[in-house]
C-alpha positions in Angstrom: 34.9 24.4 -13.1 34.9 22.4 -16.4 34.4 19.2 -14.6 31.3 20.5 -12.9 29.9 21.8 -16.1 30.4 18.5 -17.8 28.8 16.6 -14.9 25.9 18.9 -14.9 25.4 18.6 -18.6 25.7 14.8 -18.6 23.6 13.9 -15.6 21.3 16.9 -15.1 18.2 15.0 -15.9 18.8 11.8 -13.9 16.9 13.0 -10.9 14.0 14.1 -13.0 13.6 10.7 -14.7 11.2 8.1 -13.2 12.6 4.7 -14.0 9.3 2.9 -13.5 9.0 1.4 -17.1 11.1 1.1 -20.2 10.1 4.3 -22.1 11.9 6.8 -19.8 14.8 4.4 -19.5 15.2 4.3 -23.2 15.0 8.1 -23.5 17.4 8.7 -20.8 19.9 6.1 -22.1 19.7 7.7 -25.6 20.3 11.2 -24.3 23.1 10.1 -22.0 24.8 8.0 -24.8 24.7 11.0 -27.2 26.2 13.3 -24.6 28.9 10.9 -23.6 29.7 10.2 -27.2 30.1 13.9 -28.0 32.5 14.3 -25.1 34.5 11.3 -26.2 34.6 12.5 -29.8 35.9 16.0 -28.7 38.5 14.3 -26.4 39.8 12.1 -29.2 39.8 15.0 -31.6 41.8 17.1 -29.1 44.3 14.2 -28.6 44.8 13.8 -32.3 45.4 17.5 -32.8 48.0 17.5 -30.0 49.7 14.5 -31.6 49.7 16.2 -35.0 51.3 19.3 -33.4 54.2 17.1 -32.4 54.3 15.5 -35.8 53.6 12.1 -34.4 50.6 11.1 -36.6 51.5 8.9 -39.6 48.5 9.9 -41.6 47.0 13.3 -42.5 45.2 14.9 -39.6 41.8 15.1 -41.5 41.9 11.3 -42.1 42.8 10.5 -38.5 40.2 12.8 -37.2 37.5 11.2 -39.4 38.5 7.7 -38.4 39.3 8.4 -34.7 36.2 10.5 -34.1 33.9 8.0 -35.8 35.3 5.1 -33.8 35.1 7.1 -30.5 31.5 8.1 -31.1 30.4 4.6 -32.1 32.2 2.8 -29.2 31.2 5.3 -26.5 27.6 5.4 -27.7 27.3 1.6 -27.8 28.9 1.1 -24.4 27.0 3.9 -22.7 23.7 2.7 -24.2 24.2 -0.8 -23.1 25.3 0.2 -19.6 22.5 2.7 -19.2 19.9 0.1 -20.3 21.3 -2.4 -17.9 21.3 0.2 -15.1 17.7 1.1 -16.0 16.6 -2.5 -15.9 18.2 -2.9 -12.5 16.4 0.3 -11.2 13.1 -0.9 -12.6 13.5 -4.3 -10.9 14.5 -2.7 -7.6 11.6 -0.3 -7.8 9.1 -3.1 -8.5 10.6 -5.3 -5.8 10.4 -2.4 -3.3 6.7 -1.8 -4.3 5.9 -5.4 -3.9 7.6 -5.5 -0.5 5.7 -2.4 0.6 2.4 -4.0 -0.5 3.3 -7.2 1.3 4.2 -5.4 4.5 0.8 -3.6 4.4 -1.3 -6.7 3.5 -2.7 -9.4 5.6 -1.6 -12.6 3.8 -4.7 -14.7 4.6 -7.5 -12.2 3.9 -5.7 -9.9 1.4 -6.9 -6.9 3.3 -4.8 -4.2 4.9 -3.1 -5.4 8.1 -3.3 -3.7 11.5 -0.2 -1.6 11.1 -1.1 -0.3 7.7 -4.7 0.5 8.8 -3.6 2.4 11.9 -1.0 4.3 9.8 -3.7 5.4 7.3 -6.3 6.1 10.0 -3.9 8.4 11.8 -4.0 10.8 8.9 -7.9 11.0 8.9 -9.6 13.8 10.8 -13.2 12.9 10.1 -14.9 9.7 9.4 -16.3 6.6 11.2 -14.6 3.5 12.5 -16.4 0.1 12.5 -14.8 -2.8 14.3 -16.3 -6.2 13.4 -15.8 -9.5 15.1 -16.9 -13.0 13.9 -19.2 -14.4 16.5 -18.2 -17.7 18.2 -15.1 -18.1 16.0 -13.4 -20.4 18.4 -16.3 -22.8 18.2 -16.0 -22.7 14.4 -12.4 -23.7 14.7 -13.2 -26.4 17.3 -16.1 -27.9 15.3 -14.9 -27.6 11.7 -11.1 -27.3 12.0 -8.7 -24.4 11.6 -8.6 -24.7 7.8 -12.4 -24.1 7.8 -11.7 -21.2 10.1 -9.3 -19.7 7.5 -12.0 -20.2 4.9 -14.5 -18.3 7.0 -12.0 -15.4 7.4 -11.4 -15.3 3.7 -15.1 -15.3 2.9 -15.9 -12.6 5.4 -13.0 -10.5 4.1 -14.3 -10.9 0.5 -17.8 -9.7 1.6 -16.4 -6.7 3.4 -14.3 -5.8 0.4 -17.2 -6.3 -2.0 -19.6 -4.1 -0.1 -17.3 -1.5 1.6 -14.9 -0.8 -1.1 -13.2 2.4 -2.2 -13.0 5.1 -0.8 -13.4 3.2 2.5 -10.5 1.2 4.0 -11.0 -2.4 5.1 -8.5 -4.3 7.3 -8.0 -7.4 9.3 -6.7 -6.2 12.6 -6.7 -9.4 14.6 -7.5 -13.1 14.4 -11.2 -12.9 13.6 -11.4 -9.1 14.0 -11.8 -6.6 11.1 -12.0 -2.9 10.9 -13.5 -0.5 8.4 -12.7 3.2 8.0 -15.7 5.0 6.4 -14.7 8.2 4.6 -16.8 10.9 3.1 -20.0 9.3 4.3 -22.5 10.7 6.8 -23.7 8.8 9.9 -26.9 7.6 8.4 -25.2 6.2 5.4 -22.5 4.5 7.5 -25.1 2.9 9.7 -27.0 1.6 6.7 -23.9 0.3 5.1 -22.7 -1.4 8.3 -26.1 -3.0 8.7 -25.9 -4.2 5.1 -22.6 -5.8 5.9 -23.9 -7.6 8.9 -27.1 -8.9 7.1 -25.1 -10.0 4.1 -22.6 -12.0 6.1 -25.4 -13.5 8.2 -27.4 -14.4 5.0 -24.5 -16.2 3.2 -23.2 -19.7 3.8 -19.6 -20.7 3.5 -18.5 -23.9 1.8 -15.4 -25.5 3.3 -14.2 -29.1 2.9 -17.7 -30.3 2.0 -19.1 -28.5 5.0 -21.6 -25.6 5.0 -20.9 -23.0 7.7 -23.1 -20.1 8.6 -21.5 -17.2 10.5 -22.6 -13.8 12.0 -20.6 -10.8 13.0 -21.0 -8.2 15.8 -19.7 -4.6 15.4 -19.0 -1.4 17.2 -19.1 2.0 15.6 -17.3 5.2 16.7 -17.0 8.7 15.2 -13.6 10.1 14.1 -13.2 13.8 14.9 -10.2 16.2 14.9 -10.4 16.3 18.7 -9.9 12.5 19.2 -6.8 10.5 18.6 -6.8 6.9 17.3 -6.6 5.4 20.8 -9.8 7.2 21.9 -11.7 6.3 18.7 -10.6 2.7 18.8 -11.5 2.4 22.5 -15.0 3.7 21.9 -15.6 1.3 18.9 -14.1 -1.6 20.9 -16.4 -0.8 23.9 -19.4 -0.7 21.6 -18.3 -4.1 20.1 -18.2 -5.7 23.6 -21.8 -4.4 24.2 -22.9 -5.9 20.9 -21.3 -9.2 21.9 -22.8 -9.3 25.4 -26.2 -8.2 24.1 -26.7 -11.4 22.0 -24.3 -11.0 19.1 -25.2 -10.5 15.4 -25.8 -6.8 15.9 -24.2 -3.4 15.7 -23.8 -0.8 18.5 -22.9 2.8 18.0 -20.9 4.5 20.7 -23.7 7.0 21.2 -25.8 4.2 22.5 -23.3 3.9 25.4 -23.9 7.4 26.7 -25.3 7.3 30.2 -28.6 9.1 30.6 -29.4 10.9 34.0 -32.8 9.2 34.4 -31.7 5.6 33.7 -31.2 3.3 36.6 -29.1 0.9 34.7 -27.6 1.6 31.3 -26.0 -0.1 28.5 -22.7 1.5 29.6 -22.8 -0.8 32.7 -23.0 -3.8 30.3 -20.0 -2.5 28.4 -18.0 -2.1 31.6 -18.9 -5.6 32.7 -18.1 -7.1 29.3 -14.7 -5.4 29.1 -13.8 -6.5 32.7 -14.7 -10.1 31.8 -12.8 -10.1 28.5 
């Protein structure tokens, strides 16, 4: 019973302390050191009183209590403080390392954007929004003509433009080699379409300098709506289908999934183009 009470009194606030910087570590170490020192002082005082009862002490009890308790408090406080500070430093280091690892595991190393896994994970928690999939047009030709290092520069430049224009609260990710995805949140369809067109025009209007070469690129995109009744696979498939239509219709354009809906009076529809493009891919 006494053991549990002592443990509860000594470490009751450990779980409530966030060791993310030095201030809470210092406060916790000080509190713990004082509590441990008080326990050590009481224990030494008790031992000295028992020894005095058996007439073992060589000096008067009051003198030995003063000396013994002072030494016990100072030594226990110092040792506990040092060990607590060291433990706090280790916890802070581990917490920061873990945070860096989590960020690295969610980040595409080349572009600095979210990677595919992190994007899908975040998207799975969204019930309403819009998904835009963008693909750099003729990226293989860029690699073949200018080299793979230039291709990397193109990806970095496009990623920077996407981050610049479609920042928070939207999510931007690189989900494939030259393929990007944007989750638009808290934005209506008209605003999303306008923002997506701004992205396309901005990328097409900028040139990329790489190894003393000037490269012009365009992107094609497919838009799909996120609703509570559709899972990620359905939304992604719709956006991907729209992207293929944009590619097969001449590139450097955006297609919304609503443009793929078959109309009863149309002899041939854009849906047929999408089916053919997907089959050929």
